[in-house]
C-alpha positions as CSV (number, residue, x, y, z in Angstrom):
1,X,28.9,-1.1,48.3
2,X,25.5,0.6,47.8
3,X,22.1,-0.4,49.7
4,X,19.2,0.4,48.3
5,X,16.7,-0.9,51.0
6,X,17.2,-3.0,54.3
7,X,15.3,-4.2,56.6
8,X,15.4,-7.2,59.4
9,X,14.5,-9.8,56.1
10,X,16.0,-8.3,53.2
11,X,18.7,-6.2,51.4
12,X,18.4,-4.9,47.6
13,X,22.2,-4.2,47.0
14,X,24.0,-2.6,43.7
15,X,26.4,-5.7,42.9
16,X,29.4,-4.0,41.1
17,X,31.0,-6.0,38.1
18,X,33.6,-8.8,38.8
19,X,31.9,-9.3,42.6
20,X,31.1,-12.8,42.9
21,X,27.7,-13.2,43.8
22,X,28.2,-15.7,46.4
23,X,29.2,-15.8,49.9
24,X,33.3,-16.3,49.6
25,X,36.2,-13.6,50.3
26,X,34.8,-10.7,48.4
27,X,31.8,-11.9,47.7
28,X,28.1,-10.1,47.7
29,X,27.5,-11.6,51.4
30,X,30.9,-10.4,52.9
31,X,30.7,-7.1,51.4
32,X,27.2,-7.0,53.1
33,X,28.3,-7.3,56.0
34,X,31.0,-5.3,56.3
35,X,28.5,-2.6,54.8
36,X,26.2,-3.1,57.6
37,X,29.2,-4.0,60.4
38,X,28.3,-7.1,61.1
39,X,30.9,-9.4,60.1
40,X,28.7,-12.4,61.7
41,X,25.4,-11.5,60.2
42,X,23.5,-14.0,58.6
43,X,23.7,-13.0,54.8
44,X,22.3,-15.3,51.9
45,X,22.4,-15.4,48.4
46,X,19.0,-15.7,47.0
47,X,19.7,-15.5,43.4
48,X,22.7,-15.2,41.1
49,X,24.0,-12.7,38.7
50,X,27.1,-13.2,36.3
51,X,30.5,-12.4,37.9
52,X,30.7,-9.7,34.9
53,X,27.2,-8.3,36.1
54,X,26.0,-5.6,37.9
55,X,23.1,-4.1,39.2
56,X,20.3,-4.9,41.4
57,X,20.5,-8.1,43.9
58,X,18.3,-9.1,46.8
59,X,19.9,-10.8,50.1
60,X,18.4,-12.4,52.4
61,X,19.0,-12.0,56.5
62,X,17.9,-15.7,57.7
63,X,17.6,-19.1,56.2
64,X,13.5,-18.8,56.7
65,X,13.9,-15.5,54.1
66,X,16.0,-16.9,52.0
67,X,13.6,-20.3,51.8
68,X,10.7,-18.2,50.8
69,X,12.6,-15.9,48.4
70,X,13.8,-19.2,46.7
71,X,10.1,-20.8,46.6
72,X,8.9,-17.5,44.4
73,X,12.3,-17.5,41.9
74,X,11.3,-21.6,41.4
75,X,7.6,-21.0,41.0
76,X,8.6,-18.5,38.3
77,X,7.4,-15.3,41.2
78,X,9.9,-13.6,41.6
79,X,10.7,-11.1,38.5
80,X,13.8,-10.1,36.7
81,X,14.3,-7.6,34.4
82,X,17.7,-6.5,32.7
83,X,19.1,-4.1,30.0
84,X,21.7,-4.7,27.8
85,X,23.6,-3.2,24.4
86,X,23.6,-5.0,22.1
87,X,26.2,-5.3,18.8
88,X,23.9,-4.9,16.0
89,X,20.0,-4.1,15.5
90,X,17.1,-7.2,16.4
91,X,15.1,-8.2,12.8
92,X,11.8,-7.1,15.0
93,X,11.3,-4.2,18.0
94,X,10.3,-6.7,20.4
95,X,10.2,-10.6,20.3
96,X,10.8,-13.6,22.6
97,X,14.0,-16.1,22.4
98,X,13.2,-19.8,22.9
99,X,16.5,-21.8,22.5
100,X,17.4,-25.3,24.2
101,X,20.6,-24.5,25.9
102,X,23.2,-27.0,27.8
103,X,26.2,-26.3,29.9
104,X,30.0,-27.4,29.6
105,X,31.4,-27.4,32.7
106,X,34.7,-28.3,32.0
107,X,34.8,-25.2,29.9
108,X,32.3,-23.0,31.9
109,X,30.6,-22.3,28.6
110,X,26.8,-22.5,27.8
111,X,26.1,-23.5,23.9
112,X,22.5,-23.8,22.2
113,X,21.8,-27.3,22.0
114,X,20.0,-28.8,18.3
115,X,18.1,-31.4,20.2
116,X,17.2,-32.5,23.5
117,X,19.4,-34.5,25.7
118,X,21.1,-35.1,29.0
119,X,21.6,-31.6,30.5
120,X,19.8,-29.7,27.7
121,X,17.3,-27.1,29.5
122,X,15.1,-24.7,27.6
123,X,15.5,-21.2,27.8
124,X,13.2,-18.3,27.4
125,X,13.5,-14.5,27.3
126,X,11.6,-11.5,26.2
127,X,12.9,-8.5,24.9
128,X,12.3,-5.2,23.3
129,X,14.3,-2.5,21.8
130,X,14.4,0.4,23.8
131,X,17.2,2.4,21.5
132,X,19.2,2.2,18.9
133,X,21.8,4.0,16.8
134,X,22.0,1.7,14.1
135,X,25.1,-0.1,15.3
136,X,24.4,-0.9,18.5
137,X,20.9,-1.4,20.4
138,X,19.7,-0.9,24.0
139,X,16.9,-3.5,25.4
140,X,15.2,-4.5,28.1
141,X,15.2,-8.4,28.8
142,X,12.8,-10.2,31.2
143,X,13.9,-13.6,31.9
144,X,11.3,-16.3,31.8
145,X,13.9,-19.1,33.1
146,X,17.4,-18.5,34.7
147,X,20.2,-20.5,33.0
148,X,23.8,-20.1,33.3
149,X,24.7,-16.7,30.9
150,X,21.4,-17.2,29.2
151,X,21.1,-13.9,27.9
152,X,24.6,-13.5,26.6
153,X,24.5,-17.1,24.5
154,X,21.0,-16.3,23.2
155,X,22.1,-13.4,22.0
156,X,25.1,-14.2,20.7
157,X,23.8,-17.7,19.1
158,X,21.9,-14.9,16.8
159,X,24.8,-12.3,15.7
160,X,23.7,-9.7,18.3
161,X,26.8,-10.1,21.1
162,X,26.2,-7.8,24.0
163,X,28.8,-5.2,23.8
164,X,31.6,-6.1,26.4
165,X,31.3,-9.5,25.8
166,X,34.5,-12.0,26.0
167,X,33.5,-15.2,26.4
168,X,30.8,-15.6,23.6
169,X,32.1,-13.2,21.1
170,X,35.3,-11.8,20.0
171,X,35.2,-8.7,19.9
172,X,37.6,-5.7,22.1
173,X,34.9,-3.5,23.3
174,X,36.7,-1.2,25.7
175,X,34.4,-1.6,28.6
176,X,33.0,-4.4,31.0
177,X,30.1,-6.2,29.5
178,X,27.0,-4.3,29.1
179,X,24.2,-6.3,31.2
180,X,22.8,-4.7,34.2
181,X,19.9,-6.0,36.5
182,X,17.7,-3.1,36.2
183,X,14.6,-4.5,38.0
184,X,13.5,-6.8,40.7
185,X,9.9,-7.6,41.9
186,X,8.9,-9.9,44.4
187,X,6.6,-10.4,47.3
188,X,8.3,-9.6,50.9
189,X,9.3,-13.2,52.4
190,X,8.0,-11.9,56.1
191,X,5.0,-10.0,55.1
192,X,4.1,-10.8,51.5
193,X,3.9,-6.9,50.6
194,X,4.8,-6.6,46.9
195,X,8.2,-5.0,46.4
196,X,9.8,-3.5,43.2
197,X,13.2,-2.0,42.8
198,X,14.2,-0.1,39.7
199,X,17.4,1.3,38.9
200,X,19.2,2.5,35.7
201,X,22.4,1.3,34.5
202,X,25.4,4.2,34.7
203,X,26.1,6.6,32.0
204,X,29.2,5.2,31.0
205,X,30.2,3.4,28.0
206,X,28.2,1.8,26.3
207,X,25.1,3.2,27.6
208,X,25.7,6.8,27.5
209,X,25.6,6.2,23.2
210,X,21.8,5.1,23.4
211,X,20.0,7.2,26.1
212,X,16.2,6.5,27.0
């Protein structure tokens, strides 16, 4: 596992696809402990990425650090940006997608709801098209809310499923889902210093079809 930054309070790592974000066997905290050579180290998940998603992720190294980063997430000052490759081309070069989403826990799926109700939450994201070849589009996505599978569901519901999507589309793309955590911005939990980390997706299919 690649560690981009570390100090006594946080780790910024690159999460591989198919690795769990949570602290369980094979999850990110365990991989971080192995990488650091500290099998009993206090490594805590602060935010999650879907199992199939790769990219930047920050881990806390104490309960106090985790609590402070969690506060930033709750208050909306923790910035998360993604890049994705979609099937199709959005009607507008940039825009905001707003939906009501509800989680079906039994099926482990998120769905667009028609009206407010029990368990229904508003979901908002902002996107900008970075490149397109007419059949696929590479977009930058900034989340305003952090609902489960939000990016995947909001685009798929508009006929723009992510390349590699298998839960919310019927495609058979020869790749993992094209969704990458490309930018994190937050204040250091101990010093308050603004910190920004960026990382471009790997130059493999389908990213290599839409270079920036």
